[in-house]
C-alpha positions in Angstrom: 41.8 46.7 -24.0 41.4 44.8 -27.3 44.9 43.9 -29.3 44.4 44.2 -32.9 47.9 42.7 -34.5 50.4 40.3 -32.1 53.0 40.3 -34.6 54.4 44.0 -35.0 57.1 44.5 -32.9 56.4 48.7 -32.0 53.2 47.2 -30.1 54.9 44.9 -28.0 54.1 47.3 -25.4 50.3 47.8 -25.7 51.2 44.2 -24.6 51.2 45.4 -21.4 49.2 44.3 -18.6 46.6 42.4 -20.5 44.9 39.8 -18.5 43.2 37.0 -20.1 40.9 34.5 -19.2 40.0 31.1 -20.7 37.6 28.2 -20.8 36.9 24.9 -22.0 34.9 25.1 -25.1 33.3 22.2 -27.3 33.8 23.9 -30.4 36.6 22.8 -30.5 36.9 19.8 -29.7 36.4 17.8 -32.9 34.5 14.2 -33.5 36.3 11.1 -33.4 35.5 8.2 -34.0 36.7 6.4 -31.6 38.7 2.5 -31.5 36.5 0.5 -29.3 33.2 0.5 -27.6 33.0 -1.1 -24.3 29.5 -1.6 -23.1 30.2 -0.3 -19.9 30.7 2.7 -18.2 33.8 4.4 -16.4 34.7 5.9 -13.8 36.6 9.3 -14.0 38.5 10.4 -10.4 39.0 13.9 -9.7 39.9 15.8 -6.9 38.6 19.0 -6.0 42.0 20.1 -6.2 42.4 19.1 -9.7 38.9 19.5 -10.9 39.3 23.7 -9.6 43.4 24.0 -10.8 44.4 27.0 -12.7 46.7 28.1 -14.3 48.0 31.5 -14.6 50.7 33.0 -15.8 52.8 34.2 -18.4 53.6 32.7 -22.3 57.4 31.0 -22.0 58.9 32.9 -24.9 59.3 37.1 -25.4 56.5 37.2 -27.1 53.3 38.7 -25.2 55.8 38.0 -21.9 53.7 41.5 -20.9 50.0 39.2 -21.4 49.0 36.8 -18.4 46.4 34.2 -19.3 44.6 32.3 -16.8 43.4 29.0 -17.6 41.4 26.5 -15.6 42.9 22.6 -16.7 40.5 21.0 -15.0 37.6 22.1 -15.3 38.8 21.2 -19.1 40.7 18.1 -18.9 37.3 17.4 -16.9 35.3 18.2 -20.3 37.2 16.6 -22.8 37.5 13.3 -20.4 33.8 13.1 -20.8 33.6 13.8 -24.5 36.5 11.6 -25.1 35.3 8.6 -23.0 31.9 9.1 -23.4 32.6 7.5 -27.4 34.4 4.8 -26.3 31.9 3.4 -23.1 28.4 2.5 -23.6 27.1 3.5 -20.6 28.3 6.6 -19.7 31.4 8.5 -17.9 30.8 8.7 -14.1 33.5 11.0 -11.9 33.5 11.3 -8.5 36.6 12.7 -5.7 36.6 9.2 -3.9 36.6 5.1 -5.3 34.3 3.8 -2.6 33.7 -0.3 -2.0 30.4 0.3 -3.2 30.9 1.7 -6.4 30.5 -1.1 -8.8 32.3 -0.4 -11.7 35.2 -2.6 -14.4 38.2 0.8 -14.6 38.7 3.3 -13.1 40.7 6.2 -14.2 42.8 9.3 -12.8 44.6 12.5 -14.2 46.2 15.0 -14.0 48.2 17.3 -15.6 51.2 18.7 -15.1 53.8 21.3 -15.6 51.7 23.6 -19.0 52.2 26.1 -20.4 52.1 28.3 -23.6 53.8 30.8 -25.7 53.9 32.4 -28.6 56.7 31.4 -31.6 56.4 34.4 -34.0 58.9 34.7 -38.1 59.6 38.2 -39.4 58.7 37.9 -43.5 60.8 38.7 -45.3 59.0 42.5 -47.2 57.2 42.3 -50.6 58.4 46.5 -51.5 60.0 48.9 -49.6 57.8 50.3 -47.2 56.1 47.7 -46.8 55.4 48.1 -42.2 56.8 44.5 -40.6 54.9 41.9 -40.9 55.1 38.3 -38.9 53.2 34.8 -38.8 52.7 33.1 -35.3 52.4 29.7 -34.2 50.4 30.0 -30.7 52.2 25.9 -28.5 51.6 24.7 -25.4 53.3 22.3 -24.0 52.1 19.7 -20.8 51.9 16.4 -19.0 48.9 15.0 -18.3 50.2 11.8 -15.4 47.4 8.6 -15.3 46.7 6.3 -12.8 43.8 2.9 -13.8 42.1 1.3 -11.1 40.4 -2.0 -11.1 37.3 -2.7 -9.4 39.1 -3.8 -5.7 40.7 -0.3 -6.2 44.1 -1.5 -7.2 46.5 0.2 -9.4 46.4 -1.0 -13.5 48.5 1.4 -15.5 50.3 4.1 -14.2 51.5 6.6 -16.6 52.7 9.9 -17.4 51.6 10.5 -21.5 54.0 14.4 -22.5 52.1 16.4 -25.3 56.3 17.6 -26.5 55.7 21.3 -28.1 52.4 21.3 -30.0 52.2 24.0 -32.2 48.5 25.4 -33.1 47.4 26.8 -36.6 49.6 30.1 -37.5 48.8 32.9 -38.1 49.3 36.1 -39.0 46.9 38.5 -37.5 45.0 38.1 -35.0 42.4 40.0 -31.5 42.8 36.8 -29.3 46.2 35.1 -29.6 45.0 33.6 -26.0 41.9 31.8 -27.5 44.6 30.2 -30.4 46.5 29.1 -27.1 43.2 27.8 -25.9 42.6 25.7 -28.8 45.5 24.6 -29.4 45.3 23.4 -26.0 42.3 21.4 -26.4 43.6 19.5 -29.5 46.5 17.7 -27.8 44.2 17.2 -25.0 42.3 15.3 -26.2 44.5 13.8 -28.8 47.0 12.6 -25.1 43.2 11.1 -23.9 42.3 8.9 -26.8 45.7 7.3 -25.8 44.4 7.0 -22.5 41.4 5.3 -24.5 43.3 2.4 -26.8 46.3 1.9 -23.1 43.5 0.9 -20.5 40.9 -1.4 -23.6 43.4 -4.2 -22.2 42.4 -4.5 -19.0 38.5 -4.3 -19.9 39.5 -8.1 -22.3 36.7 -10.0 -19.9 35.3 -7.3 -18.4 32.7 -6.6 -20.7 31.5 -7.2 -24.1 34.1 -5.1 -26.8 33.3 -4.1 -30.0 36.3 -3.4 -32.2 36.1 -0.7 -35.1 38.8 -0.8 -37.8 41.4 2.7 -37.8 
């Protein structure tokens, strides 16, 4: 079943029992210049339950409340983590399910997404004529927390922080047949922005451990 217009109130019933699924899309990831490049690799600790974590649920708003969206948040987090940190670490990103004593690394991070939610904020537009059909603008919104731990080569915790996205709004639209992809795109952008903050926050942990080239912001 294709959703042609999310915005007209009379179509609310058409949303009933609709289930959608999204996934990682590299087109939603922007090409940002890193603030630094470290002559090292970074290790990312992700347990199987983190990589395979999937959100499935309804929006937090009345708009689209009869739809269900499936988001593989673990896989998307893994892909965006790789996209962000491969620009900051010259020797790349290594994913592992366990930190062991024989692993040679300078820093390792352990990210986890929590409290994911999404919704559609709809604002009616004033009619321009007496015979005009009801119109409105819809803004896709997501909110989540990203918990991150950073470890040194001895496995000691050097950083432990939770990053709150706040309510992140995507691009407004009037008509779309893929409202769920608007949510997906907004989530990609919000997660990438937070991962860039994580990269900046772990930079001090690299001082004295490897060569670092900083770039003017």
